[in-house]
C-alpha positions as CSV (number, residue, x, y, z in Angstrom):
1,M,-37.4,-12.7,-29.3
2,S,-39.3,-14.8,-26.1
3,Y,-40.1,-13.3,-22.8
4,C,-40.9,-15.0,-19.5
5,V,-44.4,-15.9,-18.7
6,N,-43.3,-15.6,-15.2
7,C,-41.6,-12.5,-14.6
8,G,-40.9,-11.1,-18.4
9,V,-37.4,-10.7,-18.8
10,E,-36.2,-11.0,-22.1
11,L,-35.0,-14.5,-23.1
12,D,-32.6,-15.4,-25.6
13,G,-33.0,-17.8,-28.6
14,D,-31.1,-20.5,-26.9
15,A,-32.3,-20.3,-23.1
16,V,-34.2,-23.3,-22.2
17,Q,-35.9,-21.8,-18.8
18,C,-35.9,-18.0,-17.4
19,P,-31.8,-16.8,-16.1
20,L,-34.0,-15.0,-13.5
21,C,-37.0,-17.0,-11.7
22,Q,-35.9,-20.8,-13.6
23,T,-39.4,-21.0,-14.8
24,P,-39.1,-23.1,-17.8
25,V,-39.1,-21.8,-21.8
26,I,-42.2,-23.1,-23.6
27,N,-42.6,-21.7,-26.9
28,P,-44.2,-23.8,-29.6
29,V,-43.8,-20.8,-32.1
30,C,-40.6,-20.0,-31.2
31,P,-38.9,-23.1,-29.6
32,P,-35.2,-22.4,-28.2
33,D,-32.1,-23.0,-30.8
34,T,-30.1,-25.8,-29.4
35,E,-27.4,-24.8,-32.1
36,M,-26.6,-21.6,-31.0
37,T,-23.8,-20.9,-29.0
38,P,-24.7,-20.5,-25.7
39,N,-24.5,-16.6,-24.3
40,F,-23.1,-18.3,-20.9
41,P,-20.7,-20.6,-20.0
42,L,-22.1,-23.8,-19.5
43,E,-19.5,-25.1,-16.7
44,R,-18.1,-23.0,-13.9
45,Q,-14.4,-22.4,-14.0
46,E,-12.3,-20.4,-11.2
47,V,-9.6,-18.4,-12.5
48,E,-6.5,-19.7,-11.5
49,P,-4.6,-17.6,-8.2
50,V,-1.3,-16.7,-8.9
51,D,1.9,-18.5,-8.0
52,R,3.2,-16.5,-5.7
53,K,6.2,-18.5,-5.1
54,E,6.7,-17.8,-9.6
55,L,6.2,-14.3,-8.8
56,A,8.9,-14.0,-6.2
57,M,11.1,-15.7,-8.7
58,L,10.4,-13.2,-11.1
59,L,10.8,-10.0,-9.4
60,S,14.3,-11.5,-7.8
61,A,15.5,-12.5,-11.5
62,M,14.5,-8.6,-12.6
63,A,16.3,-6.9,-10.0
64,L,19.2,-9.2,-10.2
65,C,19.5,-8.6,-13.8
66,A,19.1,-4.9,-13.2
67,S,21.8,-4.6,-10.7
68,V,24.3,-6.6,-12.8
69,C,23.8,-5.2,-15.8
70,C,23.9,-1.5,-14.0
71,G,27.2,-2.6,-12.2
72,L,29.2,-3.8,-15.7
73,L,28.1,-0.8,-17.4
74,N,29.1,1.4,-14.3
75,L,32.9,-0.5,-15.0
76,F,33.0,1.6,-18.4
77,L,31.1,4.8,-17.2
78,L,31.7,6.9,-14.2
79,W,29.7,9.9,-13.6
80,R,32.0,12.7,-11.9
81,G,34.1,9.4,-10.1
82,V,30.4,8.6,-8.6
83,P,29.6,4.6,-8.5
84,W,26.1,5.1,-9.8
85,S,25.4,1.4,-10.1
86,W,25.4,1.3,-6.0
87,F,22.1,3.4,-6.5
88,V,20.7,0.9,-8.8
89,M,21.6,-1.8,-6.7
90,G,20.5,-0.6,-3.3
91,A,16.7,0.6,-4.7
92,C,16.9,-2.8,-6.2
93,A,17.6,-4.8,-3.1
94,M,15.0,-2.7,-1.1
95,L,12.4,-3.2,-3.8
96,W,13.0,-7.1,-3.1
97,V,12.6,-6.3,0.6
98,W,9.9,-4.7,0.2
99,L,7.9,-6.7,-2.2
100,V,9.3,-11.1,-2.2
101,P,9.6,-11.5,1.3
102,P,5.4,-11.0,1.8
103,L,5.0,-13.4,-1.3
104,V,7.4,-16.2,0.4
105,L,6.5,-15.7,3.8
106,R,3.1,-16.0,4.7
107,K,2.9,-16.9,8.2
108,V,4.7,-14.1,9.7
109,P,3.2,-11.0,11.1
110,S,2.9,-8.0,9.0
111,V,4.9,-6.1,11.9
112,V,8.1,-8.2,10.5
113,F,7.7,-7.4,6.9
114,L,7.0,-3.5,8.1
115,L,10.7,-3.5,10.2
116,L,12.6,-5.1,7.4
117,D,10.8,-2.4,4.8
118,L,11.8,0.7,7.4
119,L,15.6,-1.3,8.0
120,A,16.0,-1.6,3.7
121,V,15.0,2.1,4.1
122,G,18.0,2.7,6.5
123,G,20.2,0.4,4.4
124,L,19.9,2.6,1.1
125,L,20.4,5.6,2.9
126,V,24.0,3.9,4.1
127,L,25.2,2.9,0.9
128,I,24.2,6.2,-0.4
129,S,26.3,8.1,2.1
130,A,29.1,5.8,1.7
131,A,28.9,6.1,-2.2
132,T,28.9,10.2,-2.0
133,H,30.9,10.1,1.1
134,G,28.2,12.4,2.4
135,Q,28.6,10.6,6.2
136,S,28.0,14.4,7.6
137,W,24.2,14.6,6.0
138,L,23.9,10.6,7.1
139,V,24.3,11.3,11.1
140,G,22.9,14.8,11.0
141,I,19.9,14.4,9.4
142,A,18.9,11.4,7.6
143,L,19.4,8.8,10.0
144,P,17.2,10.9,12.8
145,V,14.9,11.4,10.4
146,W,14.8,8.2,9.3
147,A,14.8,6.6,13.2
148,G,11.9,9.2,14.3
149,F,10.0,8.2,11.4
150,S,10.4,4.4,12.0
151,L,9.4,4.6,15.6
152,L,6.4,6.4,15.3
153,L,5.1,3.9,12.3
154,L,6.0,1.0,14.6
155,I,4.2,2.4,17.3
156,I,1.1,3.6,15.1
157,W,0.7,0.5,13.3
158,Q,0.8,-1.7,16.7
159,T,-1.7,0.4,18.5
160,A,-4.1,1.3,15.7
161,R,-4.6,-2.4,14.2
162,K,-7.9,-2.9,16.2
163,R,-9.0,0.0,16.9
164,S,-12.0,1.8,15.2
165,F,-11.7,4.6,12.5
166,L,-11.7,7.5,14.4
167,S,-9.1,6.5,17.1
168,R,-6.9,5.1,13.8
169,S,-7.3,8.9,13.0
170,L,-6.2,10.2,15.7
171,L,-3.0,7.8,16.3
172,V,-2.2,8.9,12.4
173,L,-2.6,12.6,13.1
174,S,-0.8,12.8,16.5
175,G,1.9,10.9,14.8
176,I,1.9,13.5,11.7
177,V,2.2,16.4,14.3
178,L,5.1,14.4,16.2
179,F,6.9,13.9,13.5
180,L,6.9,17.3,11.5
181,L,7.8,18.7,15.3
182,W,10.7,16.2,15.3
183,L,11.7,17.1,11.6
184,E,12.1,20.4,12.1
185,F,14.2,20.2,15.4
186,V,16.7,18.0,13.4
187,I,17.0,20.4,10.3
188,D,17.6,23.2,12.5
189,R,20.0,21.1,14.6
190,F,21.9,20.4,11.8
191,L,22.3,23.6,10.7
192,G,23.1,25.5,13.6
193,A,20.7,26.2,16.0
194,Y,16.7,25.5,16.9
195,H,14.2,27.9,15.9
196,P,10.8,26.6,15.4
197,M,8.6,28.0,12.8
198,W,6.5,25.9,10.3
199,S,6.5,22.9,12.4
200,L,4.2,24.6,15.1
201,I,1.8,25.9,12.5
202,A,1.4,22.5,11.1
203,A,1.0,21.0,14.4
204,A,-1.7,23.7,15.2
205,V,-3.2,22.7,12.2
206,G,-3.4,19.0,13.2
207,I,-4.6,19.5,17.0
208,T,-7.4,21.7,15.7
209,M,-8.6,18.3,13.4
210,M,-8.0,16.6,16.2
211,L,-10.0,18.4,18.6
212,P,-13.5,17.5,17.1
213,L,-12.1,14.0,16.6
214,A,-11.5,13.2,20.1
215,V,-15.2,15.0,20.8
216,I,-17.1,12.7,18.8
217,R,-15.0,9.5,19.9
218,T,-16.0,10.5,23.7
219,R,-19.8,11.1,22.8
220,P,-21.4,7.9,22.2
221,N,-24.9,9.3,20.6
222,L,-22.8,11.7,18.2
223,R,-20.3,9.1,17.2
224,R,-23.4,7.3,16.0
225,Q,-24.9,9.8,14.3
226,V,-21.2,10.4,12.4
227,R,-21.5,6.9,11.6
228,R,-25.0,6.8,10.1
229,R,-24.2,9.8,8.3
230,F,-20.8,9.0,6.8
231,H,-21.0,5.2,6.5
232,F,-18.0,4.1,8.4
């Protein structure tokens, strides 16, 4: 066992120089073992990047196989007369839209992918409604909730991209408050009459959380202290 005469680090048996300070190893009593398998690779290599096109083809093949198998199986097995394979096919199509286009289309803005994802969710809701003959809940609850959530998400996504952490937090909290208010409004209108209750409580909690963030954002000295203490 040898040690570096310069920095004192322990040396391996095959070391010809110190791995820390690159001081040559000269030890007549214990010369380096040149036949020993080196502990560190002698050639610099890099991990090969994942081929995005092959991964996209693999995901497409998996989604297609699952859809075809469930469709064929559904020809022989029906559950209460409902074509359940539609649900699997719709879910596979939605996952395909979520995963494959971002792998293949590299130069498309992220907001386009977000819009496609939201449209895929809406398409799945329409497909479920068609399979279960549930146009009433689709028009009364599902589509209004989906439309409100999609609109708020797109607005937050576009406005919070180049803003600070505090500004993004304020936008997200305000979006959650508005969505909860809209959710209770849609549900109550579908059931009969609008009587706001739990959404007002959630909105009060959200506004209570937003006020300190708004104060910190408007006070530069306080904002610097918070960033220094919480490291953001």
